[in-house]
OpenMM code with the backbone's topology and positions (N, CA, C; nanometers):
from openmm import Vec3, app, unit

residues = "MET LEU CYS GLY CYS THR ALA LEU VAL TRP GLN LEU MET LYS ALA TYR THR LEU SER ILE LEU THR ARG LEU ALA GLY THR GLY HIS PRO ILE VAL ASP LYS GLN ILE VAL GLU TRP ALA ASN ASP LYS VAL SER TYR ILE GLY ILE PHE VAL ALA LEU LEU LEU PHE PHE LYS SER PHE SER TRP SER HIS LEU ILE GLY HIS ILE SER".split()
positions = [
    Vec3(0.6920, 1.1995, 3.4906),
    Vec3(0.5875, 1.1773, 3.4472),
    Vec3(0.5387, 1.1465, 3.3229),
    Vec3(0.6354, 1.1980, 3.2095),
    Vec3(0.5954, 1.1607, 3.0798),
    Vec3(0.6092, 1.0166, 3.0685),
    Vec3(0.7152, 0.9359, 3.1144),
    Vec3(0.7586, 0.8140, 3.0885),
    Vec3(0.6617, 0.7190, 3.1339),
    Vec3(0.5763, 0.7630, 3.2659),
    Vec3(0.4878, 0.6639, 3.3092),
    Vec3(0.3421, 0.6951, 3.2106),
    Vec3(0.3132, 0.8018, 3.1566),
    Vec3(0.1976, 0.8062, 3.0605),
    Vec3(0.2212, 0.7307, 2.9223),
    Vec3(0.3620, 0.7416, 2.8941),
    Vec3(0.3827, 0.6526, 2.7495),
    Vec3(0.3818, 0.5206, 2.7905),
    Vec3(0.4054, 0.4949, 2.9152),
    Vec3(0.3934, 0.3253, 2.9405),
    Vec3(0.2525, 0.2969, 2.9665),
    Vec3(0.1700, 0.3815, 3.0110),
    Vec3(0.0380, 0.3460, 3.0239),
    Vec3(-0.0301, 0.3467, 2.8872),
    Vec3(-0.0171, 0.4454, 2.8187),
    Vec3(-0.0636, 0.4351, 2.6744),
    Vec3(-0.0223, 0.3149, 2.6009),
    Vec3(0.1126, 0.2919, 2.6078),
    Vec3(0.1505, 0.1753, 2.5134),
    Vec3(0.0535, 0.0326, 2.5781),
    Vec3(0.0609, 0.0130, 2.6886),
    Vec3(-0.0121, -0.1038, 2.7728),
    Vec3(-0.1709, -0.0895, 2.7015),
    Vec3(-0.2324, 0.0226, 2.7279),
    Vec3(-0.3707, 0.0155, 2.6509),
    Vec3(-0.3760, 0.0012, 2.5049),
    Vec3(-0.2850, 0.0629, 2.4572),
    Vec3(-0.2707, 0.0066, 2.3135),
    Vec3(-0.2652, -0.1518, 2.2697),
    Vec3(-0.1771, -0.1908, 2.3210),
    Vec3(-0.1405, -0.3498, 2.3370),
    Vec3(-0.2508, -0.4081, 2.3823),
    Vec3(-0.3445, -0.3876, 2.4983),
    Vec3(-0.4586, -0.4669, 2.5413),
    Vec3(-0.5455, -0.4431, 2.4298),
    Vec3(-0.5899, -0.3344, 2.3827),
    Vec3(-0.6827, -0.3217, 2.2626),
    Vec3(-0.6361, -0.3964, 2.1478),
    Vec3(-0.5384, -0.3768, 2.1088),
    Vec3(-0.4699, -0.4759, 1.9788),
    Vec3(-0.4930, -0.6170, 1.9926),
    Vec3(-0.4680, -0.6648, 2.1103),
    Vec3(-0.4759, -0.8115, 2.1406),
    Vec3(-0.6530, -0.8448, 2.1402),
    Vec3(-0.7279, -0.7649, 2.2209),
    Vec3(-0.8429, -0.8069, 2.1986),
    Vec3(-0.9090, -0.8036, 2.0745),
    Vec3(-0.8632, -0.6911, 1.9695),
    Vec3(-0.9010, -0.6931, 1.8441),
    Vec3(-0.8762, -0.8426, 1.7708),
    Vec3(-0.7483, -0.8864, 1.7920),
    Vec3(-0.6998, -1.0029, 1.7441),
    Vec3(-0.7657, -1.1213, 1.7775),
    Vec3(-0.7973, -1.1311, 1.8832),
    Vec3(-0.8643, -1.2342, 1.9671),
    Vec3(-1.0020, -1.2340, 1.8916),
    Vec3(-1.0710, -1.1304, 1.8754),
    Vec3(-1.2046, -1.1371, 1.8173),
    Vec3(-1.1996, -1.1588, 1.6638),
    Vec3(-1.1135, -1.1408, 1.6029),
    Vec3(-1.0724, -1.1572, 1.4752),
    Vec3(-1.0373, -1.3205, 1.4696),
    Vec3(-0.9581, -1.3825, 1.5548),
    Vec3(-0.9351, -1.5212, 1.5449),
    Vec3(-1.0496, -1.5910, 1.5234),
    Vec3(-1.1692, -1.5721, 1.6318),
    Vec3(-1.2671, -1.6331, 1.6511),
    Vec3(-1.2648, -1.7702, 1.7335),
    Vec3(-1.1405, -1.7951, 1.7949),
    Vec3(-1.0995, -1.8962, 1.8663),
    Vec3(-1.1783, -1.9045, 2.0139),
    Vec3(-1.2020, -1.8079, 2.0513),
    Vec3(-1.2265, -1.7666, 2.1925),
    Vec3(-1.1257, -1.7616, 2.2921),
    Vec3(-1.0089, -1.8202, 2.2529),
    Vec3(-0.8713, -1.8107, 2.3256),
    Vec3(-0.8058, -1.6781, 2.2878),
    Vec3(-0.7555, -1.6157, 2.4050),
    Vec3(-0.6637, -1.4829, 2.3810),
    Vec3(-0.5443, -1.5286, 2.3066),
    Vec3(-0.5211, -1.3931, 2.2209),
    Vec3(-0.4180, -1.4278, 2.1365),
    Vec3(-0.2825, -1.3858, 2.2452),
    Vec3(-0.1660, -1.4448, 2.2202),
    Vec3(-0.0485, -1.4312, 2.3257),
    Vec3(0.0497, -1.3612, 2.2039),
    Vec3(0.1542, -1.3155, 2.2858),
    Vec3(0.2891, -1.2522, 2.1868),
    Vec3(0.3515, -1.3517, 2.1158),
    Vec3(0.3427, -1.4652, 2.1587),
    Vec3(0.4240, -1.5857, 2.0890),
    Vec3(0.3485, -1.6202, 1.9759),
    Vec3(0.2213, -1.6147, 1.9541),
    Vec3(0.1416, -1.6235, 1.8477),
    Vec3(0.1727, -1.5243, 1.7348),
    Vec3(0.1809, -1.3983, 1.7675),
    Vec3(0.2004, -1.2839, 1.6760),
    Vec3(0.3548, -1.2967, 1.6346),
    Vec3(0.4516, -1.3397, 1.7169),
    Vec3(0.5751, -1.3311, 1.6766),
    Vec3(0.6077, -1.4598, 1.5704),
    Vec3(0.5298, -1.5595, 1.5934),
    Vec3(0.5352, -1.6607, 1.5111),
    Vec3(0.4759, -1.6347, 1.3496),
    Vec3(0.3672, -1.5901, 1.3697),
    Vec3(0.2863, -1.5069, 1.2313),
    Vec3(0.3848, -1.4324, 1.1531),
    Vec3(0.4557, -1.3298, 1.2521),
    Vec3(0.5363, -1.2480, 1.1720),
    Vec3(0.6582, -1.3187, 1.1249),
    Vec3(0.7053, -1.3863, 1.1930),
    Vec3(0.8156, -1.4774, 1.1309),
    Vec3(0.7804, -1.5649, 1.0152),
    Vec3(0.6703, -1.6172, 1.0028),
    Vec3(0.6172, -1.6879, 0.8986),
    Vec3(0.6120, -1.5871, 0.7853),
    Vec3(0.5604, -1.4575, 0.7917),
    Vec3(0.5301, -1.3855, 0.6940),
    Vec3(0.6536, -1.3245, 0.6635),
    Vec3(0.7496, -1.2832, 0.6954),
    Vec3(0.8838, -1.2535, 0.6763),
    Vec3(0.9725, -1.3616, 0.5929),
    Vec3(0.9590, -1.4968, 0.6388),
    Vec3(1.0369, -1.5790, 0.5961),
    Vec3(0.9734, -1.6096, 0.4254),
    Vec3(0.8443, -1.5875, 0.4140),
    Vec3(0.7308, -1.6241, 0.2988),
    Vec3(0.7941, -1.4996, 0.2078),
    Vec3(0.7958, -1.3916, 0.2465),
    Vec3(0.8568, -1.2513, 0.1812),
    Vec3(0.9950, -1.2685, 0.1248),
    Vec3(1.0940, -1.3124, 0.2355),
    Vec3(1.2203, -1.3309, 0.2004),
    Vec3(1.2270, -1.4162, 0.0564),
    Vec3(1.1291, -1.5381, 0.0621),
    Vec3(1.1573, -1.6486, -0.0464),
    Vec3(1.1467, -1.5793, -0.1580),
    Vec3(1.0112, -1.4767, -0.1626),
    Vec3(0.9439, -1.4129, -0.2555),
    Vec3(1.0541, -1.3064, -0.3403),
    Vec3(1.1279, -1.2416, -0.2289),
    Vec3(1.2150, -1.1517, -0.2769),
    Vec3(1.3474, -1.1954, -0.3522),
    Vec3(1.4021, -1.3396, -0.2932),
    Vec3(1.4797, -1.4066, -0.3726),
    Vec3(1.4796, -1.4469, -0.5020),
    Vec3(1.3484, -1.4863, -0.5164),
    Vec3(1.3052, -1.5110, -0.6466),
    Vec3(1.3083, -1.4033, -0.7549),
    Vec3(1.2253, -1.2951, -0.6836),
    Vec3(1.2537, -1.1653, -0.7887),
    Vec3(1.3862, -1.1427, -0.8205),
    Vec3(1.4866, -1.1099, -0.7194),
    Vec3(1.5986, -1.1135, -0.7582),
    Vec3(1.6746, -1.2023, -0.8414),
    Vec3(1.6575, -1.3268, -0.8358),
    Vec3(1.6871, -1.4213, -0.9236),
    Vec3(1.6670, -1.3919, -1.0496),
    Vec3(1.5135, -1.3533, -1.1010),
    Vec3(1.4561, -1.3379, -1.2286),
    Vec3(1.5109, -1.2045, -1.2587),
    Vec3(1.5290, -1.0930, -1.1871),
    Vec3(1.5865, -0.9886, -1.2258),
    Vec3(1.7110, -1.0115, -1.2745),
    Vec3(1.7956, -1.0882, -1.2242),
    Vec3(1.9379, -1.0782, -1.2694),
    Vec3(1.9392, -1.2040, -1.3788),
    Vec3(1.8637, -1.2671, -1.4214),
    Vec3(1.8503, -1.3713, -1.5363),
    Vec3(1.8604, -1.3046, -1.6427),
    Vec3(1.9633, -1.3623, -1.7480),
    Vec3(1.9592, -1.3123, -1.8833),
    Vec3(1.8743, -1.3599, -1.9595),
    Vec3(1.7701, -1.3154, -2.0017),
    Vec3(1.6840, -1.3617, -2.1104),
    Vec3(1.7212, -1.3935, -2.2377),
    Vec3(1.8176, -1.3095, -2.2788),
    Vec3(1.8775, -1.3027, -2.3936),
    Vec3(1.9421, -1.4473, -2.4578),
    Vec3(2.0241, -1.5185, -2.3593),
    Vec3(2.0692, -1.6268, -2.3585),
    Vec3(1.9412, -1.7486, -2.3879),
    Vec3(1.8381, -1.7300, -2.3084),
    Vec3(1.7106, -1.7963, -2.3677),
    Vec3(1.6616, -1.7854, -2.4960),
    Vec3(1.6492, -1.6682, -2.5173),
    Vec3(1.6087, -1.6371, -2.6671),
    Vec3(1.6746, -1.7037, -2.7702),
    Vec3(1.8009, -1.6886, -2.7539),
    Vec3(1.8977, -1.7093, -2.8266),
    Vec3(1.9062, -1.8696, -2.8564),
    Vec3(1.8589, -1.9405, -2.7856),
    Vec3(1.8229, -2.0841, -2.7772),
    Vec3(1.7252, -2.1184, -2.8501),
    Vec3(1.6214, -2.0466, -2.8444),
    Vec3(1.4912, -2.0920, -2.9138),
    Vec3(1.5032, -2.0598, -3.0395),
    Vec3(1.5459, -1.9453, -3.0769),
    Vec3(1.5737, -1.9109, -3.2445),
    Vec3(1.6323, -1.9696, -3.3157),
] * unit.nanometer
topology = app.Topology()
chain = topology.addChain("A")
for resn in residues:
    res = topology.addResidue(resn, chain)
    for name in ("N", "CA", "C"):
        topology.addAtom(name, app.Element.getBySymbol(name[0]), res)
């Protein structure tokens, strides 16, 4: 019985979330799972680039640059 209740709650939460996203989008068309996955992948891709740049600059030796300037 608990599994059935969990599934029902999950579906209600999903329906509610999709209705909120549809209203926020303002397009009048329902948001579908594919759009959510594409949005999430875009964000992860962007964050991945940002993290790579941070790691690059963190490992960059500024002392070499300062030595050439002075």
